[in-house]
C-alpha positions, 0 to 999 in steps of 0.5 A: 082837818079838825081838832077833836076835843077830849070829850067830843065823840068819846061815846062813839070812839072805842079801842085805840088811838093810832098816831102817825106824826107830830106837826107844829100848829101852823102846818096846813094839815091837808089830809082830806081824802086820806083814810087811816089804818085799820078795818074799817079805817077811821077819819084822820084827826088831830090831838093838840099837845102844847105847841104841837098837833099829833095826827091820829085816827081811831082803831079797834085794835092794834093794826098789823103790818099789812100791805094796805095799812103800811101804805095808808101810814106812808100816804099820811106821811107823804101828804104831811111832807108835801105841806110842811115839816112833820115828825113821822112816827114809824108804823105801829105807834098806839096809845090808849086814848087822846089823853095818853097821846097828849101826855106823851107828847107834852112831856117832850114837846120842846124837844119835838118842836126843836127837832121839827125846826131842824128837819124843816126843808129836809127829806130822807134818802135811803141807799142800799148797795150790794156786790153783784153775784158771781163777781170774784174777789180780788184775792181768790180768782180761778179757784186759787185758794190756800190749802187750808180752804180745801173745797171751800174757795167761796167761803174764803172769798167771802171772808176776804171780801168783807173788809174790802166791802166795809171799806167801800161802804165807808168810802161811799158814805163819806162821799155824800157827806158834803151834800147831807145834813145828817147820816145814819148808818143801818144794818145791811140786810142779807146780800147788801154790804151797805145800808145808810140813810141821809138827811138832805136839805132841799137846796142840796137835793139835786146835787145829792141825786146827781152825785149818787148817779155819778158814783154808781156809774163810776163803781160799774156793773159789779155793784148794785146801788138802790136809792129810795126817796125822797122819804119822810125823815123816819130815821132822823126823828 
């Protein structure tokens, strides 16, 4: 991985600078063989900014979230994570040129460096959960509903189920706190009652995964738990 100076190859580079992540300058940056986003993809390179490097590539235009480009973005994050701590940026972070990248990073360089040290040795796990379709709510079974519901027992069931599922989501989240550094709840998508991300240190990784498997087993087949990770700590940057 090479560091490109402000003047180097300026005449050959036009368009936009796409930024993947920030690292401390002692990161090994083993990114050979990876290609960046865009068509055609440009080589990855670094822009120095105080105590940090910004990992970037050149693009002719702001990339769209295609499957190929999202995959390329994620591959860079995964490779960086394998070599050490990195502060991943979400898909789509662009700047006009290297100077703009450098200026933006240097403005908060101390904060970024401190956050990198806090994230060292940690990964993200994303947990989503849904109640399996067709499972009756405790308060509405066999079509029993009050007269005001009329022909809408399903609607009443959904209304009654919401507080119960919120309580389940809170209980699940709290069950994992002893094995995590930080927790960030998210907004559940349609069909899910739980969406939460956990920052987990390497010495708690196995305990965290074992606890998730045990809890999913205890909850039974009425619930669908989906754990994704280890991931770069997108939610904790």
